[in-house]
C-alpha positions as CSV (number, residue, x, y, z in Angstrom):
1,M,-8.0,-18.3,-13.3
2,Q,-5.4,-15.9,-11.9
3,E,-6.2,-14.1,-8.7
4,Y,-6.8,-10.4,-8.8
5,L,-3.8,-8.3,-7.6
6,P,-4.4,-4.6,-7.3
7,I,-1.8,-2.1,-8.6
8,P,0.6,-1.1,-5.8
9,W,0.4,2.7,-6.2
10,R,-3.3,2.6,-6.2
11,V,-3.3,0.5,-2.9
12,S,-1.0,3.2,-1.5
13,R,-3.3,5.9,-2.5
14,A,-6.3,4.0,-1.0
15,L,-4.5,3.9,2.3
16,D,-3.0,7.3,2.4
17,N,-6.0,8.9,4.1
18,P,-6.3,8.8,7.8
19,I,-10.1,8.6,7.7
20,R,-10.0,5.6,5.3
21,L,-7.5,4.0,7.5
22,E,-9.9,4.4,10.5
23,M,-12.7,2.9,8.4
24,L,-10.5,-0.1,7.5
25,R,-9.5,-0.5,11.1
26,T,-13.1,-0.5,12.1
27,V,-13.9,-3.3,9.6
28,M,-10.8,-5.3,10.4
29,L,-11.4,-5.3,14.1
30,S,-15.0,-6.4,13.8
31,S,-15.9,-10.1,14.2
32,H,-18.9,-9.7,11.9
33,P,-19.8,-7.6,8.7
34,V,-20.3,-3.9,9.6
35,S,-22.9,-1.7,8.1
36,V,-22.0,1.6,6.4
37,S,-24.0,3.6,9.1
38,D,-22.0,1.9,11.9
39,I,-18.7,2.6,10.2
40,S,-19.9,6.2,9.6
41,A,-20.6,6.7,13.4
42,A,-17.4,5.0,14.4
43,V,-15.3,7.5,12.4
44,G,-17.6,10.5,12.6
45,E,-18.0,11.0,8.9
46,K,-21.1,11.4,6.7
47,E,-22.5,8.2,5.3
48,S,-22.1,9.3,1.7
49,V,-18.4,9.9,2.2
50,T,-18.1,6.7,4.2
51,S,-19.7,4.8,1.4
52,Q,-17.4,6.3,-1.2
53,Y,-14.3,5.6,0.9
54,L,-15.4,2.0,1.6
55,R,-16.0,1.5,-2.1
56,M,-12.4,2.5,-2.7
57,L,-11.1,0.0,-0.1
58,N,-13.3,-2.7,-1.6
59,M,-12.0,-2.0,-5.1
60,Q,-8.4,-2.3,-3.9
61,G,-9.3,-5.6,-2.2
62,F,-8.9,-4.9,1.5
63,I,-12.5,-5.4,2.4
64,V,-15.5,-7.2,0.8
65,A,-19.0,-5.8,0.4
66,V,-22.0,-8.0,1.3
67,R,-25.4,-6.8,0.3
68,R,-28.3,-7.7,2.6
69,G,-31.6,-6.3,1.2
70,K,-31.1,-2.5,0.8
71,N,-28.1,-2.5,3.2
72,V,-24.4,-3.0,2.4
73,F,-22.1,-4.5,5.0
74,Y,-18.3,-4.7,4.9
75,E,-15.9,-7.4,6.2
76,R,-12.2,-8.1,6.0
77,R,-11.1,-9.9,2.9
78,R,-10.1,-13.5,3.9
79,D,-8.8,-14.8,0.5
80,G,-6.8,-13.5,-2.5
81,A,-3.4,-13.6,-3.9
82,R,-0.7,-14.6,-1.4
83,E,1.5,-11.4,-1.5
84,F,-1.6,-9.1,-1.2
85,M,-3.0,-11.2,1.7
86,R,0.4,-10.9,3.4
87,L,0.2,-7.2,3.2
88,V,-3.4,-7.3,4.6
89,D,-2.2,-9.6,7.4
90,E,0.6,-7.3,8.3
91,L,-1.7,-4.3,8.3
92,E,-4.1,-6.2,10.6
93,S,-1.1,-7.2,12.9
94,I,-0.2,-3.6,13.6
95,I,-3.6,-2.0,13.6
96,E,-4.1,-2.2,17.4
97,A,-0.7,-0.6,18.2
98,P,-0.9,3.0,19.4
99,D,1.3,4.3,16.6
100,W,-0.3,2.1,13.8
101,K,-1.4,4.9,11.7
102,D,1.9,6.7,11.8
103,R,3.7,3.4,10.9
104,V,1.4,2.9,7.8
105,L,1.5,6.5,6.6
106,A,5.4,6.4,6.9
107,V,5.5,3.6,4.4
108,L,3.0,4.8,1.8
109,P,4.9,7.7,0.2
110,A,7.4,5.2,-1.1
111,F,4.7,3.5,-3.2
112,S,2.7,6.6,-4.0
113,N,3.2,6.4,-7.8
114,A,4.2,3.9,-10.5
115,R,7.7,5.4,-10.9
116,K,8.7,5.0,-7.3
117,T,7.3,1.5,-7.3
118,A,9.2,0.7,-10.4
119,I,12.5,1.9,-8.9
120,L,12.0,-0.1,-5.8
121,S,11.1,-3.2,-7.8
122,V,14.2,-2.9,-10.0
123,L,16.5,-2.4,-7.0
124,N,15.2,-5.3,-5.1
125,K,15.7,-7.5,-8.0
126,D,19.1,-6.2,-9.1
127,G,20.8,-5.1,-6.0
128,E,23.3,-2.1,-6.2
129,I,23.3,-0.4,-9.5
130,S,24.1,3.1,-10.9
131,V,21.3,5.7,-11.2
132,E,21.8,5.7,-15.0
133,V,21.2,2.0,-15.3
134,L,18.3,2.2,-12.9
135,A,16.7,4.9,-15.1
136,E,17.2,2.7,-18.1
137,R,15.7,-0.4,-16.5
138,S,12.8,1.5,-15.0
139,F,12.1,3.3,-18.3
140,M,12.3,6.9,-17.1
141,P,14.4,10.0,-17.9
142,I,17.6,10.3,-15.9
143,K,16.6,13.6,-14.2
144,T,13.2,12.0,-13.0
145,C,15.1,9.0,-11.7
146,Y,17.6,11.2,-9.7
147,R,14.7,13.1,-8.2
148,I,12.8,10.0,-7.2
149,V,16.0,8.4,-5.9
150,G,16.5,11.4,-3.7
151,E,12.9,11.1,-2.3
152,L,13.2,7.4,-1.7
153,T,16.5,7.9,0.1
154,A,15.0,10.6,2.3
155,L,12.2,8.2,3.1
156,G,14.7,5.5,4.1
157,F,13.9,3.0,1.3
158,L,17.2,3.5,-0.6
159,R,20.9,3.9,0.2
160,S,23.1,5.9,-2.1
161,S,26.9,5.8,-2.3
162,A,29.5,8.3,-3.3
163,S,30.0,6.4,-6.6
164,A,26.5,7.3,-7.7
165,T,25.2,3.8,-7.2
166,V,22.0,3.0,-5.1
167,S,20.6,0.0,-3.4
168,A,17.5,-0.9,-1.6
169,A,17.7,-0.2,2.2
170,P,16.7,-3.1,4.4
171,Q,13.3,-2.4,6.0
172,D,12.8,-3.1,9.7
173,E,9.1,-2.6,9.5
174,R,7.3,-5.8,8.5
175,F,4.4,-3.8,6.9
176,A,7.1,-2.1,4.6
177,K,8.6,-5.5,3.7
178,A,5.1,-6.9,2.9
179,F,4.3,-3.8,0.7
180,L,7.7,-4.2,-1.1
181,E,7.1,-7.9,-1.8
182,F,3.6,-7.1,-3.0
183,A,4.9,-4.3,-5.3
184,M,7.7,-6.5,-6.7
185,V,5.1,-9.2,-7.7
186,N,3.1,-6.5,-9.4
187,S,5.9,-4.7,-11.2
188,H,4.5,-5.9,-14.5
189,K,1.4,-3.7,-13.7
190,L,3.3,-0.4,-13.7
């Protein structure tokens, strides 16, 4: 049986909300399963909203729901596909740093949709190529490809040269590297 791997842009969207990030942090820093009401109190959000956000984080594989009677508790996922677990581990490794939320939110826009993820995957496999070839390999119109290349360059994920070629920029942030590896393994799900 193949392990479940969430779709990269959906993972990005699950994390792109500061309140969901705080909820995830609360669960990851706890040594035991945490109830919805405890998480709700920790982040200052209504229980109904907390429950919806936690369900999304659970669906994307970051946390696991454990039902005890009428109550649902959440805990950090401890198993799963290697690439996804590396991403979760990197997230957990920075979660106690003062700037952790800014670091996570800086990475997410690069993976916010399937087209951006496709471009990053192609470039990390093929190295430096022209934008025209990139558009062809990522199955998108050339104008769209140029626009997305511009966005990814501005985010620091791509380098472009005067000869209209682009390449992936090396990432210093370990969380960004882990997300990129995860996205490349999942490029077939775009």
